[in-house]
C-alpha positions as CSV (number, residue, x, y, z in Angstrom):
1,X,5.9,22.5,-1.2
2,X,3.9,25.3,-2.8
3,X,0.1,25.3,-3.3
4,X,0.3,24.2,-7.0
5,X,2.3,21.0,-6.0
6,X,0.0,20.4,-3.0
7,X,-3.1,20.4,-5.2
8,X,-1.4,18.0,-7.6
9,X,-0.2,15.7,-4.8
10,X,-3.7,15.8,-3.2
11,X,-5.3,14.8,-6.5
12,X,-2.9,11.9,-7.0
13,X,-3.3,10.6,-3.4
14,X,-7.1,10.6,-3.8
15,X,-7.0,9.1,-7.3
16,X,-4.7,6.2,-6.2
17,X,-6.6,5.4,-2.9
18,X,-9.3,2.7,-2.8
19,X,-10.5,4.0,0.6
20,X,-10.7,7.4,2.2
21,X,-7.4,9.0,2.9
22,X,-7.1,10.2,6.5
23,X,-6.6,13.9,7.3
24,X,-3.5,13.0,9.3
25,X,-1.9,11.3,6.3
26,X,-2.8,14.2,4.0
27,X,-1.2,16.7,6.5
28,X,2.0,14.5,6.5
29,X,2.1,14.0,2.7
30,X,1.4,17.6,1.8
31,X,3.6,19.0,4.6
32,X,0.9,21.4,5.8
33,X,-1.6,22.2,8.5
34,X,-5.1,20.9,8.9
35,X,-6.5,24.3,7.8
36,X,-4.4,24.2,4.7
37,X,-5.7,20.8,3.8
38,X,-9.2,22.0,4.0
39,X,-8.5,25.0,1.9
40,X,-6.8,22.9,-0.8
41,X,-9.7,20.4,-0.7
42,X,-12.2,23.2,-1.2
43,X,-10.2,24.6,-4.1
44,X,-9.9,21.2,-5.8
45,X,-13.7,20.6,-5.3
46,X,-15.1,24.1,-6.1
47,X,-12.7,25.5,-8.6
48,X,-11.6,22.4,-10.4
49,X,-14.7,20.3,-10.1
50,X,-13.2,17.3,-8.3
51,X,-15.8,14.8,-6.9
52,X,-14.4,15.0,-3.3
53,X,-16.4,13.6,-0.4
54,X,-15.6,13.8,3.3
55,X,-15.4,10.7,5.5
56,X,-15.8,10.6,9.3
57,X,-14.1,7.3,10.2
58,X,-11.3,8.1,9.7
59,X,-11.6,11.8,9.2
60,X,-10.5,12.3,5.7
61,X,-11.5,12.6,2.1
62,X,-12.0,10.4,-1.0
63,X,-13.1,10.6,-4.6
64,X,-16.7,9.6,-5.4
65,X,-16.5,8.1,-8.9
66,X,-20.0,7.9,-10.5
67,X,-20.4,5.3,-13.2
68,X,-16.7,4.3,-13.0
69,X,-15.6,7.6,-14.6
70,X,-12.3,8.7,-13.2
71,X,-11.7,12.4,-12.5
72,X,-8.7,14.1,-14.1
73,X,-7.4,17.5,-13.6
74,X,-8.1,19.9,-16.5
75,X,-5.1,20.7,-18.6
76,X,-1.5,19.5,-17.9
77,X,-0.3,19.6,-14.3
78,X,3.4,19.0,-13.5
79,X,5.4,18.9,-10.3
80,X,8.7,20.8,-10.2
81,X,10.6,17.4,-10.6
82,X,8.5,16.6,-13.7
83,X,9.0,20.1,-15.0
84,X,12.8,19.7,-14.7
85,X,12.5,16.4,-16.5
86,X,10.6,18.1,-19.2
87,X,13.3,20.7,-19.4
88,X,15.9,18.0,-20.0
89,X,13.6,16.5,-22.7
90,X,13.4,19.9,-24.3
91,X,17.2,19.9,-24.7
92,X,17.2,16.4,-26.0
93,X,14.8,17.4,-28.7
94,X,16.7,20.6,-29.4
95,X,19.9,18.7,-30.0
96,X,18.6,16.1,-32.4
97,X,19.6,18.6,-35.1
98,X,18.4,18.4,-38.7
99,X,18.5,14.6,-38.7
100,X,16.1,11.9,-37.9
101,X,12.7,12.8,-36.6
102,X,13.6,16.5,-36.3
103,X,10.6,17.7,-38.3
104,X,8.2,15.3,-36.6
105,X,9.4,16.5,-33.2
106,X,9.3,20.2,-34.0
107,X,5.7,20.6,-33.0
108,X,6.4,18.7,-29.7
109,X,9.3,21.0,-28.9
110,X,7.1,24.1,-29.5
111,X,4.6,22.6,-27.1
112,X,7.2,22.1,-24.5
113,X,8.4,25.7,-24.9
114,X,4.8,26.9,-24.3
115,X,4.4,24.6,-21.2
116,X,7.6,25.8,-19.7
117,X,6.6,29.5,-20.2
118,X,3.1,28.8,-18.8
119,X,4.4,26.9,-15.7
120,X,7.0,29.6,-15.0
121,X,4.5,32.4,-15.0
122,X,6.3,34.0,-18.0
123,X,9.8,33.6,-16.5
124,X,12.3,32.1,-19.0
125,X,14.0,28.9,-18.0
126,X,17.8,28.8,-18.9
127,X,17.5,25.7,-21.1
128,X,21.0,26.3,-22.4
129,X,22.2,25.2,-18.9
130,X,21.3,21.6,-19.8
131,X,23.7,20.0,-22.3
132,X,23.2,16.7,-24.2
133,X,26.2,15.6,-26.3
134,X,26.1,12.8,-28.7
135,X,29.1,10.6,-29.6
136,X,29.8,9.0,-33.0
137,X,26.2,9.5,-34.1
138,X,25.6,8.4,-37.7
139,X,23.4,10.1,-40.2
140,X,20.0,8.7,-40.9
141,X,17.5,9.1,-43.7
142,X,14.4,10.5,-42.0
143,X,11.9,9.0,-44.5
144,X,13.6,5.6,-44.2
145,X,13.5,5.8,-40.4
146,X,9.7,6.6,-40.5
147,X,9.0,3.7,-42.8
148,X,10.9,1.3,-40.4
149,X,9.2,2.7,-37.4
150,X,5.8,2.3,-39.1
151,X,6.6,-1.4,-39.7
152,X,7.6,-1.9,-36.1
153,X,4.6,-0.2,-34.6
154,X,2.0,-1.4,-37.1
155,X,3.4,-4.9,-36.9
156,X,3.9,-5.3,-40.7
157,X,6.8,-7.0,-42.5
158,X,9.5,-4.9,-44.0
159,X,11.7,-5.4,-47.1
160,X,14.8,-3.3,-47.8
161,X,18.3,-3.3,-49.3
162,X,21.1,-3.8,-46.7
163,X,24.8,-3.0,-47.1
164,X,26.7,-4.7,-44.3
165,X,29.4,-2.6,-42.8
166,X,31.7,-5.5,-42.1
167,X,31.8,-6.9,-45.7
168,X,30.3,-4.0,-47.7
169,X,28.1,-6.6,-49.4
170,X,24.6,-5.6,-50.5
171,X,21.6,-7.9,-50.1
172,X,17.8,-7.8,-50.1
173,X,16.2,-8.6,-46.8
174,X,12.6,-9.5,-45.9
175,X,12.0,-9.4,-42.2
176,X,9.4,-9.3,-39.5
177,X,10.5,-6.3,-37.4
178,X,10.5,-7.0,-33.6
179,X,11.7,-3.7,-32.0
180,X,13.8,-0.6,-32.6
181,X,16.9,-0.3,-30.3
182,X,18.7,3.0,-29.6
183,X,22.3,2.0,-28.7
184,X,25.3,4.3,-28.2
185,X,23.5,7.2,-30.0
186,X,22.6,5.1,-33.0
187,X,19.5,3.1,-34.1
188,X,19.2,-0.7,-34.8
189,X,16.4,-2.9,-35.9
190,X,15.9,-6.3,-34.2
191,X,14.1,-8.5,-36.7
192,X,13.3,-12.0,-37.8
193,X,15.0,-12.6,-41.2
194,X,12.6,-14.8,-43.2
195,X,15.2,-15.8,-45.9
196,X,17.7,-16.9,-43.2
197,X,15.1,-18.0,-40.8
198,X,16.9,-16.4,-37.9
199,X,17.0,-13.3,-35.7
200,X,19.2,-10.5,-36.9
201,X,20.1,-7.0,-35.9
202,X,20.4,-4.3,-38.6
203,X,22.0,-0.9,-38.4
204,X,19.2,1.4,-39.5
205,X,21.7,3.8,-41.2
206,X,22.7,0.9,-43.6
207,X,19.1,0.1,-44.6
208,X,18.0,1.5,-48.0
209,X,14.5,1.9,-49.5
210,X,12.6,0.2,-46.7
211,X,9.0,-0.7,-47.7
212,X,6.1,-1.8,-45.4
213,X,4.4,-4.8,-46.8
214,X,0.7,-5.7,-46.3
215,X,1.7,-9.0,-44.7
216,X,1.5,-9.1,-40.9
217,X,4.8,-9.5,-39.1
218,X,5.3,-12.5,-36.9
219,X,5.7,-11.7,-33.2
220,X,8.3,-13.4,-31.1
221,X,8.1,-13.5,-27.3
222,X,10.1,-10.9,-25.4
223,X,12.0,-13.7,-23.6
224,X,13.1,-15.2,-26.9
225,X,14.3,-11.8,-28.1
226,X,16.2,-11.1,-24.9
227,X,17.7,-14.5,-24.9
228,X,19.2,-13.8,-28.4
229,X,20.0,-10.1,-28.3
230,X,20.8,-9.5,-24.6
231,X,22.5,-12.8,-23.6
232,X,26.0,-11.6,-24.6
233,X,28.1,-8.5,-25.0
234,X,27.4,-5.9,-27.7
235,X,24.7,-5.0,-30.2
236,X,25.4,-7.7,-32.7
237,X,25.7,-10.3,-30.0
238,X,23.6,-13.5,-30.6
239,X,23.7,-16.3,-28.1
240,X,26.7,-16.3,-25.7
241,X,29.5,-18.6,-26.7
242,X,31.8,-18.0,-23.8
243,X,32.8,-15.8,-20.9
244,X,35.6,-13.3,-21.0
245,X,37.7,-12.2,-18.0
246,X,39.4,-8.8,-18.2
247,X,41.7,-7.4,-15.6
248,X,42.0,-3.7,-15.1
249,X,44.8,-1.8,-13.4
250,X,44.2,-0.1,-10.0
251,X,44.1,3.2,-11.9
252,X,41.3,2.1,-14.3
253,X,39.5,0.2,-11.6
254,X,38.2,3.5,-10.2
255,X,36.1,3.9,-13.4
256,X,35.4,0.3,-14.5
257,X,34.0,-0.8,-11.1
258,X,31.2,1.6,-11.5
259,X,30.5,0.9,-15.2
260,X,27.6,-1.3,-16.5
261,X,29.0,-3.5,-19.4
262,X,26.3,-6.2,-19.4
263,X,23.3,-7.3,-17.3
264,X,25.1,-10.6,-16.4
265,X,28.5,-9.2,-15.6
266,X,30.5,-10.3,-12.5
267,X,33.2,-8.1,-11.0
268,X,35.5,-8.1,-8.0
269,X,38.2,-5.8,-6.6
270,X,41.4,-7.6,-6.0
271,X,43.8,-7.1,-3.1
272,X,46.2,-5.0,-5.1
273,X,43.5,-2.6,-6.2
274,X,43.0,-4.0,-9.6
275,X,39.5,-5.1,-10.9
276,X,38.5,-8.3,-12.6
277,X,35.4,-8.2,-14.9
278,X,33.7,-11.3,-16.3
279,X,31.0,-11.1,-18.9
280,X,29.4,-13.3,-21.6
281,X,30.3,-12.7,-25.3
282,X,29.6,-14.0,-28.7
283,X,31.1,-11.8,-31.4
284,X,34.4,-10.5,-29.9
285,X,34.8,-7.4,-32.2
286,X,32.9,-4.9,-30.1
287,X,34.3,-6.3,-26.8
288,X,37.9,-6.0,-28.0
289,X,37.3,-2.4,-29.1
290,X,35.9,-1.4,-25.7
291,X,38.7,-3.2,-23.8
292,X,41.4,-1.6,-25.9
293,X,40.3,1.9,-25.3
294,X,41.8,1.4,-21.8
295,X,45.2,0.8,-23.4
296,X,47.8,-0.6,-21.0
297,X,45.3,-0.5,-18.1
298,X,43.4,-3.5,-19.4
299,X,44.4,-7.1,-20.0
300,X,42.2,-9.9,-21.4
301,X,43.0,-12.9,-19.1
302,X,40.8,-15.6,-20.7
303,X,39.7,-17.3,-22.8
304,X,43.0,-18.0,-24.5
305,X,41.4,-17.5,-28.0
306,X,40.2,-14.0,-27.1
307,X,43.5,-13.1,-25.5
308,X,45.3,-14.3,-28.7
309,X,43.0,-12.3,-30.9
310,X,43.6,-9.2,-28.8
311,X,47.4,-9.7,-29.1
312,X,47.2,-10.0,-32.9
313,X,45.1,-6.9,-33.1
314,X,47.6,-4.9,-31.0
315,X,50.5,-6.2,-33.0
316,X,48.8,-5.0,-36.2
317,X,48.1,-1.6,-34.7
318,X,51.7,-1.4,-33.5
319,X,52.9,-2.1,-37.1
320,X,51.3,1.1,-38.2
321,X,53.9,3.0,-36.1
322,X,56.9,0.8,-36.9
323,X,58.1,3.2,-39.6
């Protein structure tokens, strides 16, 4: 590693250690000689003001923190790995487009541009070599999103008009927001609905005129939220009502066996090369859509009710082509 990364690694090793770090370990961690360690220690102490002290048993170094005040390097120091991660974040911000949070993130993107130039010694990084492509992203109202995010972060109740996509019915909701969820390139609000006295998930793009109230939001435990929202398949899941078994052809198995569908999924490769996937579900709609994208390479085996619903859906789709 170069000197810049050695200095940063040296600082992190000494900051994390409760006892002196031996010279031998520093040589191994920094991948350098004894003399280089001493030169880096001198630079960290004399040029950057680090409170480094030398120990004799073992021979090594440690930070002397006076009054419990921890020493931090001046400015922002990044390793090459962190710089590459920052580069990817740069592209994520650049590809948010004119939609949600773009104006709020603009100053951050400018700061990242400056950091990249500073770290590269004036050399330009080819940021266009990193691509981030969204799929089926829905438009959001930026002002509405900020109001919702404010309610979540400041722990205040929200009221809003909601038009459900499934029924197109409009209703007024008063909720205690629990958390914002980014799922498949779109945003959802997990909340406790006070009128219905139940947990609900709302598509943020369907929320209109959200207003933060002065009433504090009630906080539900993380375990309770996960039990409701993550116990079965899909974003509008709810508590699991059953388990589905889907069998994929040997051709599709090459992809599905490596895919994460649900935290509780169970899968096994069969002797003929096909793949059986079992997972909990509540609302079958999203699960059926995801299974059907595999066409003839996927078959719902059980339960019988889900298999029947898939058959009816396929028959209705086929009717569109009967003419």
